[in-house]
C-alpha positions in Angstrom: -35.5 32.0 -51.4 -31.6 31.3 -51.2 -30.4 29.1 -48.1 -28.9 30.3 -44.9 -25.3 30.1 -45.1 -24.4 26.4 -43.1 -22.6 27.1 -39.7 -19.6 25.5 -41.3 -18.8 28.5 -43.6 -18.3 30.5 -40.7 -14.9 28.8 -39.7 -12.2 30.6 -41.7 -9.1 29.3 -41.7 -7.9 31.9 -38.8 -10.9 31.0 -36.4 -9.8 26.8 -36.9 -6.4 28.0 -36.6 -7.1 30.1 -33.3 -8.5 26.8 -32.0 -6.1 24.5 -32.7 -3.6 27.0 -31.0 -5.7 27.2 -28.3 -6.1 23.2 -27.7 -2.0 22.7 -28.0 -1.5 25.6 -25.3 -3.8 23.3 -23.0 -1.9 20.3 -23.6 0.4 20.7 -20.9 -2.8 21.3 -18.6 -4.7 18.4 -20.1 -1.3 16.6 -19.1 -0.7 17.8 -15.8 -4.0 16.5 -14.9 -3.8 13.1 -16.2 -0.7 12.7 -13.8 -2.6 14.0 -10.7 -5.6 11.6 -11.0 -4.9 8.7 -13.5 -1.3 8.2 -14.2 0.7 5.7 -11.6 2.3 7.3 -8.6 4.0 4.6 -6.8 7.1 2.9 -8.1 7.3 -1.0 -7.1 10.5 -2.6 -6.5 11.8 -5.5 -4.6 14.6 -6.6 -3.1 14.9 -10.1 -2.3 12.7 -13.1 -1.3 12.4 -16.8 -0.1 10.8 -20.1 0.7 10.5 -22.0 3.7 9.5 -22.9 6.9 11.2 -20.6 8.9 8.6 -17.8 10.5 5.4 -18.8 12.2 2.3 -16.3 12.7 0.9 -16.6 16.7 -2.4 -15.6 16.9 -4.8 -15.6 20.0 -7.9 -17.6 19.5 -10.7 -18.7 21.4 -9.0 -21.9 23.4 -5.7 -21.4 22.5 -3.4 -19.8 19.5 -3.5 -19.9 16.0 -0.1 -21.0 14.7 0.0 -20.3 11.0 3.6 -21.3 9.1 4.7 -18.8 6.4 5.9 -20.3 3.1 7.0 -17.3 0.9 8.8 -14.1 2.0 9.2 -11.3 -0.2 10.8 -7.5 0.3 8.8 -4.8 -0.9 9.3 -1.0 -1.8 6.8 1.1 -2.8 7.7 4.9 -3.4 5.4 7.8 -3.6 6.0 9.6 -6.7 3.1 11.8 -6.8 2.6 15.5 -4.8 -0.4 14.4 -2.0 0.0 11.2 0.3 -1.1 7.5 -1.2 -2.5 4.8 0.5 -2.9 1.0 -0.1 -6.2 -0.2 -0.4 -5.2 -3.5 -1.2 -2.4 -5.9 -3.0 -2.1 -9.3 -4.9 1.1 -11.0 -5.9 1.2 -13.7 -8.4 4.5 -16.3 -9.2 4.6 -17.6 -12.4 5.5 -21.0 -12.2 6.2 -23.9 -15.2 4.1 -21.4 -17.1 1.3 -20.8 -15.1 0.3 -17.9 -13.2 -0.4 -18.9 -9.2 -1.5 -16.2 -6.9 0.0 -15.9 -3.3 -2.2 -16.6 -0.4 -1.7 -13.9 2.0 -0.7 -14.6 5.6 -3.9 -14.5 7.8 -3.8 -11.7 10.8 -0.4 -10.3 9.7 -2.1 -6.4 9.8 -3.3 -7.4 13.3 -1.9 -6.2 16.4 -2.1 -9.4 18.1 -0.8 -11.8 18.0 2.8 -11.8 16.9 5.6 -13.5 14.4 8.5 -16.0 15.4 11.2 -18.2 14.5 12.4 -21.5 16.0 16.0 -20.9 17.3 18.4 -23.9 17.1 15.1 -26.1 18.9 17.0 -24.1 22.0 13.9 -21.0 21.8 12.3 -18.3 19.8 12.5 -15.0 18.2 10.2 -12.6 17.7 9.7 -10.5 14.6 8.6 -6.8 14.8 5.7 -6.2 12.6 5.3 -2.9 13.6 9.2 -2.1 12.0 9.3 -4.7 9.9 5.8 -6.0 8.1 4.0 -4.3 5.4 1.2 -5.2 5.6 1.0 -3.6 9.4 2.8 -0.6 8.2 0.1 0.1 5.5 -2.8 -0.4 7.2 -1.6 2.1 9.6 0.4 4.7 7.5 -0.2 7.0 4.5 3.0 7.0 1.8 4.1 10.7 2.1 5.2 12.3 -1.6 8.4 11.4 -2.4 9.0 8.5 0.1 9.3 5.0 0.3 6.9 2.5 2.2 9.0 -0.7 2.6 8.6 -4.6 4.8 8.1 -7.9 4.5 5.0 -9.7 2.6 3.9 -12.9 4.0 2.2 -15.4 2.6 0.9 -18.9 3.6 1.7 -20.8 0.0 4.5 -21.0 -2.0 4.8 -21.4 -5.9 5.0 -25.2 -7.3 7.2 -26.3 -9.9 9.8 -23.6 -11.1 9.4 -19.9 -10.4 9.7 -17.8 -13.0 8.4 -14.2 -13.2 6.4 -12.3 -9.8 3.4 -9.6 -11.1 2.1 -7.3 -8.3 -0.8 -5.0 -8.3 -1.1 -2.5 -5.8 -4.5 -0.4 -5.5 -4.0 2.8 -3.7 -6.4 4.9 -2.4 -7.5 6.9 -5.5 -8.2 3.3 -7.0 -5.2 3.7 -9.7 -3.5 -0.1 -9.9 0.2 -0.1 -9.3 1.6 -3.1 -11.2 4.9 -4.7 -11.2 6.2 -7.9 -13.1 9.6 -8.9 -12.8 12.1 -11.6 -12.9 12.2 -14.1 -9.7 16.3 -14.2 -10.4 16.9 -11.3 -7.0 15.5 -14.9 -5.3 18.2 -15.8 -2.2 18.0 -19.9 -2.7 16.1 -21.3 0.5 16.6 -20.4 4.0 20.3 -21.6 5.0 20.1 -20.1 8.4 18.1 -16.6 9.8 21.2 -14.5 9.1 21.0 -15.7 5.2 17.5 -14.2 5.0 18.3 -10.8 6.4 14.8 -10.5 8.4 15.9 -8.7 12.0 14.8 -11.0 15.2 14.7 -9.9 18.9 16.6 -11.9 21.5 16.2 -15.7 21.8 13.1 -16.6 24.3 12.2 -20.0 25.9 9.9 -22.0 23.7 6.1 -21.6 24.8 4.9 -24.9 25.4 2.0 -24.2 22.9 4.8 -23.9 20.2 6.8 -27.2 21.6 3.5 -28.8 20.7 3.2 -27.3 17.3 6.7 -27.8 16.4 6.3 -31.6 17.3 3.2 -31.9 15.2 5.2 -31.1 12.6 8.1 -33.3 12.8 8.0 -36.3 10.6 7.0 -40.0 12.1 9.6 -41.5 13.2 10.3 -45.4 11.8 9.6 -48.0 13.9 12.3 -50.2 14.6 
């Protein structure tokens, strides 16, 4: 009794060509599905970054206020290139300095409605930063990025890189769990804070320095040498 023909014998050149043609015809659809669900849809860029204690996060805690110096400031842009809104779940920023990657610590309470961010103004008063307009965390917590739109604002950190900074590494995780990365030179930095004006950080009008802020300012001053 002869063996039955193997099923591969039925794959004639014509049938094979039809299958290949079908697969090739579907490639654009597969690519569109990939772009929709797996590809990165956020374009990340930064315009400037600074270090130095100019701004302070003031947050109410039991028994008083918590004052946290801001050590690093980065202005970031996230552009949504997809056809649906995207939200930011989390992010991380690292700086390569002296050949080693150092992860910056985000400023506490920065997305909270309570408290404020202030700057001392020539030891004569304080000026407030409107987080709802300038704070990236504050805005990212409350609004999704619409298609073909950009979310921008300041990222604030409690630490600054030690050593000579060389490169940034940003990672933003969106609402679909896709990670959007950017590695960029630190050459966009404006060197230090010569003044608040040089930082291009819009602040409100000057106000009297609250007593707790005056005490904090005094506690941060270097001790006077005894005569």
